[in-house]
Structure formats: C-alpha cells, structure tokens
C-alpha positions in Angstrom: -180.5 -142.6 141.7 -178.8 -145.8 142.3 -177.3 -146.1 145.8 -173.5 -146.5 146.0 -172.4 -150.1 146.7 -169.9 -151.1 149.3 -167.3 -151.3 146.6 -168.0 -147.7 145.6 -167.5 -146.6 149.1 -164.3 -148.6 149.6 -162.8 -147.0 146.4 -163.6 -143.5 147.9 -162.1 -144.5 151.2 -158.8 -145.8 149.8 -157.0 -142.3 149.5 -157.6 -141.8 153.3 -155.6 -144.9 154.3 -152.7 -143.9 156.6 -153.6 -140.2 156.3 -153.9 -137.6 159.1 -157.4 -137.2 160.6 -159.0 -135.0 163.3 -161.0 -136.1 166.3 -164.0 -134.2 167.5 -166.2 -134.8 170.6 -170.0 -135.2 170.6 -170.4 -131.4 170.8 -168.3 -130.8 167.7 -165.3 -129.6 169.7 -161.9 -130.3 168.1 -159.8 -132.6 170.3 -156.7 -134.0 168.6 -155.0 -135.2 165.5 -154.3 -138.9 164.7 -153.7 -141.2 161.8 -156.5 -143.2 160.1 -156.3 -146.9 159.4 -158.8 -149.4 158.1 -157.3 -152.7 158.8 -159.4 -154.9 156.5 -159.0 -152.6 153.5 -156.2 -154.5 151.8 -158.0 -157.8 152.1 -161.2 -156.4 150.7 -159.4 -154.9 147.7 -157.6 -158.2 147.0 -160.9 -160.0 147.1 -162.3 -157.4 144.7 -159.4 -157.7 142.3 -159.9 -161.5 142.3 -163.6 -160.8 141.3 -164.9 -162.5 144.5 -168.3 -161.5 145.8 -168.4 -158.3 147.9 -172.1 -157.9 148.7 -171.9 -159.6 152.1 -169.2 -157.1 153.4 -170.8 -154.2 155.2 -168.3 -153.2 157.8 -164.7 -152.3 158.2 -162.5 -151.9 161.3 -161.5 -148.3 161.7 -158.5 -147.4 163.9 -157.1 -144.0 164.8 -153.5 -144.2 165.9 -150.7 -141.8 166.9 -153.2 -139.6 168.6 -151.5 -136.4 169.9 -153.3 -136.3 173.3 -154.6 -138.8 175.8 -158.0 -140.2 174.9 -160.4 -142.7 176.4 -163.3 -144.9 175.3 -166.2 -142.8 174.1 -168.0 -141.2 171.1 -166.0 -139.3 168.5 -166.4 -137.9 165.1 -163.5 -138.5 162.6 -162.7 -135.9 159.9 -160.0 -136.1 157.2 -159.2 -134.3 154.0 -156.9 -135.4 151.2 -155.8 -133.9 147.9 -156.6 -136.6 145.2 -156.0 -136.0 141.5 -156.4 -132.2 141.9 -159.5 -132.5 144.1 -160.0 -131.9 147.8 -161.9 -134.9 149.2 -163.5 -134.7 152.6 -164.3 -137.7 154.8 -166.5 -137.7 158.0 -167.7 -140.4 160.3 -170.1 -138.8 162.8 -170.4 -139.6 166.5 -169.5 -143.2 166.8 -168.4 -145.1 170.0 -164.8 -146.3 170.0 -162.9 -148.7 172.2 -159.6 -147.4 173.5 -156.5 -149.6 173.7 -153.1 -148.0 174.6 -154.4 -144.6 173.3 -155.6 -146.1 169.9 -159.3 -145.8 169.1 -160.9 -148.8 167.3 -164.4 -149.8 166.2 -166.1 -151.7 163.4 -168.2 -149.3 161.4 -170.8 -149.8 158.7 -169.6 -148.6 155.3 -172.7 -146.5 154.8 -171.8 -144.4 157.8 -168.8 -142.9 155.9 -169.7 -139.5 154.4 -167.4 -138.5 151.5 -167.7 -135.3 149.6 -165.7 -132.6 147.8 -164.4 -129.5 149.6 -162.1 -126.6 148.8 -158.5 -125.6 149.4 -159.3 -123.1 152.2 -161.0 -125.9 154.2 -158.1 -128.2 153.4 -155.5 -125.6 154.7 -157.5 -125.1 157.8 -157.6 -128.8 158.4 -153.8 -129.1 158.1 -153.0 -126.3 160.5 -155.6 -127.2 163.2 -153.9 -128.9 166.1 -154.3 -129.6 169.8 -152.5 -126.7 171.6 -150.7 -127.6 174.8 -151.6 -125.7 178.0 -148.1 -124.4 178.8 -149.5 -122.3 181.7 -150.4 -125.6 183.5 -147.4 -127.8 182.7 -147.3 -130.6 185.2 -144.5 -131.1 187.7 -143.8 -134.8 187.7 -141.9 -136.6 190.5 -138.2 -136.6 190.0 -138.0 -133.5 187.9 -135.4 -130.7 188.2 -135.8 -128.8 191.5 -136.9 -131.7 193.7 -139.6 -131.0 196.3 -139.5 -127.3 195.5 -139.7 -127.8 191.8 -141.6 -125.1 189.8 -143.2 -125.1 186.4 -140.0 -123.7 184.9 -138.2 -126.7 186.4 -140.7 -129.0 184.8 -140.1 -127.3 181.5 -136.4 -127.7 181.9 -136.8 -131.4 182.7 -139.1 -131.9 179.7 -136.4 -130.3 177.4 -133.7 -132.5 178.9 -135.8 -135.7 178.3 -136.4 -134.7 174.7 -132.7 -134.2 173.9 -131.8 -137.4 175.6 -134.3 -139.2 173.4 -132.5 -137.7 170.5 -129.3 -139.3 171.5 -127.6 -136.8 173.8 -124.6 -138.4 175.6 -122.7 -137.5 178.7 -125.7 -135.4 179.7 -125.2 -133.2 182.8 -128.0 -131.1 184.1 -127.3 -127.9 186.0 -129.5 -127.1 189.1 -130.5 -123.7 190.5 -127.9 -121.2 191.5 -124.8 -120.0 189.6 -125.2 -122.0 186.4 -122.9 -119.8 184.3 -125.6 -119.5 181.7 -126.5 -123.1 181.1 -129.2 -125.5 182.1 -127.3 -128.6 180.9 -124.4 -129.8 179.0 -124.3 -132.8 176.7 -122.6 -134.4 173.6 -123.9 -136.0 170.5 -122.4 -137.8 167.6 -122.4 -135.1 164.9 -123.5 -137.4 162.1 -126.4 -138.8 164.1 -128.2 -135.5 164.9 -127.1 -132.6 162.7 -126.5 -132.5 158.9 -122.7 -132.4 158.7 -120.3 -135.1 157.6 -117.8 -135.1 160.4 -117.7 -138.1 162.8 -116.5 -136.4 166.0 -118.6 -135.6 169.1 -119.9 -132.1 169.6 -120.2 -130.3 172.9 -123.5 -128.5 173.5 -124.9 -126.1 176.0 -128.7 -126.3 176.7 -130.6 -123.2 177.8 -134.3 -123.4 178.7 -136.6 -120.4 179.0 -140.1 -120.8 180.2 -143.0 -118.4 180.8 -146.4 -119.0 182.2 -147.7 -115.9 180.4 -146.0 -116.7 177.1 -144.3 -113.3 177.1 -141.9 -112.2 174.4 -138.4 -113.5 174.6 -136.1 -110.5 174.7 -132.4 -110.2 173.7 -131.6 -109.0 177.2 -132.9 -112.4 178.5 -130.5 -114.4 176.5 -127.4 -112.4 175.6 -125.9 -112.2 179.1 -126.3 -116.0 179.4 -124.6 -116.5 176.1 -121.6 -114.4 177.2 -121.3 -116.7 180.3 -121.3 -119.7 178.0 -118.2 -118.6 176.0 -115.9 -119.8 178.8 -117.1 -123.4 178.2 -116.2 -123.3 174.5 -119.2 -125.3 173.3 -119.7 -126.1 169.6 -123.4 -125.5 169.8 -125.8 -123.5 172.0 -129.3 -124.9 172.0 -132.1 -122.6 173.3 -135.5 -124.3 174.0 -138.4 -122.0 174.9 -142.2 -121.8 175.1 -142.0 -118.0 175.0 -143.0 -115.9 172.0 -140.3 -115.3 169.6 -140.5 -112.0 167.6 -139.0 -111.5 164.1 -136.6 -109.0 165.7 -135.3 -111.6 168.1 -135.0 -114.2 165.4 -133.0 -111.8 163.2 -130.7 -111.0 166.1 -130.3 -114.7 167.1 -129.6 -115.9 163.5 -127.0 -113.1 162.8 -123.3 -114.1 162.9 -122.1 -110.9 164.3 -124.9 -110.4 166.9 -125.5 -106.8 166.0 -125.3 -104.1 168.7 -123.4 -106.4 171.1 -119.9 -106.2 172.5 -118.8 -109.8 172.2 -118.3 -112.1 169.3 -120.2 -115.4 169.8 -118.0 -118.2 168.5 -120.4 -121.1 168.8 -123.3 -122.1 166.5 -126.8 -121.3 167.8 -130.0 -123.2 167.5 -133.5 -122.3 168.8 -136.5 -124.6 169.3 -139.6 -122.6 170.0 -143.1 -123.4 171.2 -144.6 -124.5 167.9 -141.6 -126.8 167.2 -141.9 -128.2 170.7 -145.6 -129.0 170.2 -144.8 -130.6 166.9 -142.0 -132.7 168.5 -144.3 -133.8 171.3 -147.0 -134.8 168.8 -144.7 -137.5 167.3 -145.1 -141.1 168.2 -141.7 -141.2 169.8 -142.6 -138.4 172.3 -146.3 -139.0 173.0 -145.6 -140.5 176.4 -143.6 -137.3 177.4 -146.6 -135.2 176.2 -148.9 -137.2 178.6 -146.3 -137.0 181.4 -146.1 -133.2 181.3 -149.6 -132.3 180.1 -151.8 -135.0 181.3 
C-alpha cells in the first residue's frame, strides 16, 4: 500500500485547525483542554493550491493555546476529535516535548507523527465532556483577599466571585466583610444592556451572595431563604447567588419559582444562580485563566 504523502496528512489535519484538544501526560493521565493551532498550515495550503512542490515540507509548528490550567515545558500527548461530513475523526500526537511560552505549548512536529483515524459518537461525546476539574477543597487564599490576615477558604471563594463579576463590568462595587451583612456579600451595578439580555438602558442594582463548602455539600433552601429575606430591604433588581456547592433539582425548582413555594414572603427581585460547573466553565475561558491560576495554582 502506498504511504500517505505530506499533502495527504495535511488535508486530514485541516478540520482540526482551531478546534478543542485534550492534553495528556506521559503516563496517559488527562491534564487539561486547550485549542489546537498549526501556524504554517495556511501557507502550506496556499502553496499547494498554486501547484508548488510540497515534497520538501516534512514539519509543521503545532501550538496549543487557551489551556485551562497552568502547564510547563515537557512531554505531552495531544488528542482531538471533530465531526466532519458525518464522520468522527480522531487525531493524536503521542508524547512529544513542547516548549512553553506564557502557558502556550509549541513545537515543530513531523507530519508522519500525526495519527488520524475514525472513531464513534460515544468516544466523541466523552471527549467533549472531559475537563480539568478544579480542586475546590484546596482553593488558594491569595494576598489581599476578603478577610485579611484571618482569611478563610470561604473568603477566598468570595474574593474570586467578586473578581469575576468586576471583569464582567460591575460598577460601584462594594464588598461586605464579616459580621452583620444583612444577607449580602457585595453590592454592585451594571449597565443592563451590557450584561443581561434586555433592552433597557438604565443601571440595575445587584446583590451578590457567595456560598462555599469544602465538602461540596448540598445547598439547602434554609441556607439561602433567610438571607434573601434580609435582602428585600435593599430593594435590588437582581440577586446573584454564586456557589461551589451541590445544587439539587429540588433546590433549582424552588429557586426558579416566582412564588417561592412554602415560604411566607414574596421575593420581588429577579434571581440568578451560578453553580460549580458554570464557574469552572467561566474560569476556563481566556479572559479568566489568570484568575484560575491565582486561586487554584
């Protein structure tokens, strides 16, 4: 059987350009997700379309960007799967040493080291959902976070939440320290049309509530409802709850209900919850990756 040419391999690599990839260590342990780039690909394809000779091109520069955890120089395997014309195509580059520059991994790799094959939907779905889970039990307590010298992990979580919403454009932010906080961990304002999908152009007042647990225990109605009652006196437009705790279906149903069943007070403000999975997704974005390193190392 005729061996595939460099051009054959490049054609197969094309669908993976800019796609999500997984990083594994030398022992096959999943580490992180990133985005795959091959910087010389466009140039090579332009040469090919111009019918210029390709036989002397045996390497391409592979870069993994937007990595959702801190990495360093070393050996990694790259895996990626794409759906192309109804087929699931699997790419792998095994155990190759990469340089690290500002958390991007880069190396020139021989084209014949790319392994490309077909796979199935189950493997594809597993690839999409696999991610680097954060160790919330060991969240770091950086200098300057809420609580000062006596800051706890709960304080660190609160500071993390505050930093996230300030990156989102929160204005006139005021954090609330320990003590009688009247049910709030912070107050802030945002321009409505810059953060939430409504058409008004006025500023909205928000209350931020943070709930952290080292043991990832269930978030209960009794943990939140008394705090929400205290918030009523501040007359916010929105109540934002950010938590790493487990959110049950029962809690979600209660939190989303307009009448807050089985309670004695009508809650006049809108309620939004951002849970652990959403937080991990937020911290995996390019805009928040430095916060992820700050609080998780």
